[in-house]
C-alpha positions in Angstrom: 34.6 -50.3 1.1 31.7 -48.9 -0.8 28.5 -51.0 -0.2 26.0 -49.5 -2.6 25.3 -52.5 -4.9 27.0 -55.0 -7.3 26.6 -52.8 -10.3 28.1 -49.8 -8.5 31.3 -51.6 -7.6 33.1 -52.0 -10.9 36.3 -50.0 -10.9 36.1 -48.7 -7.4 39.2 -49.6 -5.3 38.7 -51.7 -2.2 40.2 -48.9 0.0 37.4 -46.5 -1.1 34.9 -45.2 1.4 31.4 -44.1 0.4 29.9 -40.8 1.3 27.1 -38.4 0.4 27.6 -34.7 -0.3 24.5 -32.6 0.1 24.2 -29.7 -2.3 21.5 -27.1 -2.8 19.3 -27.6 -5.9 18.9 -23.9 -6.2 22.2 -22.1 -5.6 20.4 -18.7 -5.8 18.6 -19.6 -2.6 21.3 -21.9 -1.0 20.8 -20.2 2.4 17.1 -21.2 2.6 16.9 -23.9 5.3 13.7 -25.3 3.6 15.3 -25.4 0.2 15.7 -28.7 -1.7 19.0 -30.5 -1.6 20.5 -33.2 -3.9 22.6 -36.0 -2.5 25.7 -36.8 -4.6 27.3 -40.2 -4.0 31.1 -39.9 -3.8 33.9 -42.5 -3.2 36.7 -41.2 -1.0 40.3 -42.3 -1.0 42.2 -41.2 2.1 45.5 -39.3 1.8 48.5 -41.6 2.3 50.3 -38.9 4.3 49.5 -35.7 6.3 46.3 -34.4 4.7 46.2 -30.7 3.8 42.8 -30.5 2.1 40.4 -32.3 -0.1 40.5 -32.8 -3.9 37.2 -33.4 -5.6 37.3 -34.9 -9.1 34.4 -34.3 -11.4 34.9 -36.4 -14.5 31.8 -35.0 -16.2 30.2 -36.2 -19.3 27.4 -38.7 -19.9 27.8 -42.4 -20.5 29.9 -43.6 -17.7 29.8 -43.7 -13.9 31.3 -40.6 -12.3 32.0 -42.6 -9.1 34.0 -45.2 -11.0 35.9 -42.6 -13.1 36.8 -40.5 -10.1 37.9 -43.5 -8.0 40.0 -45.0 -10.8 41.6 -41.6 -11.5 42.8 -41.5 -7.9 45.5 -44.1 -8.6 46.9 -42.1 -11.6 47.5 -38.9 -9.7 51.1 -37.9 -8.8 52.3 -39.3 -5.5 52.5 -35.8 -4.0 48.7 -35.4 -4.5 47.8 -38.8 -3.3 49.9 -38.2 -0.2 48.4 -34.8 0.8 44.8 -34.9 -0.4 
């Protein structure tokens, strides 16, 4: 389960795992080993069957938690997607 803090837990399923994705701040210089990176917090819901890849959901927009939106959307995806991604 995600263990980031009480206010971050609303709407995140108990089977979610937490992770961080490092991305370059400046994509024009993404290969610079000394370049700045940003850490994006992501919940992960594992595939229910044989995994064939990853599906990243970006709900976008201001005003709500992206982590909660992405995690809650996971249960609304077609069974075929939940099974393989």
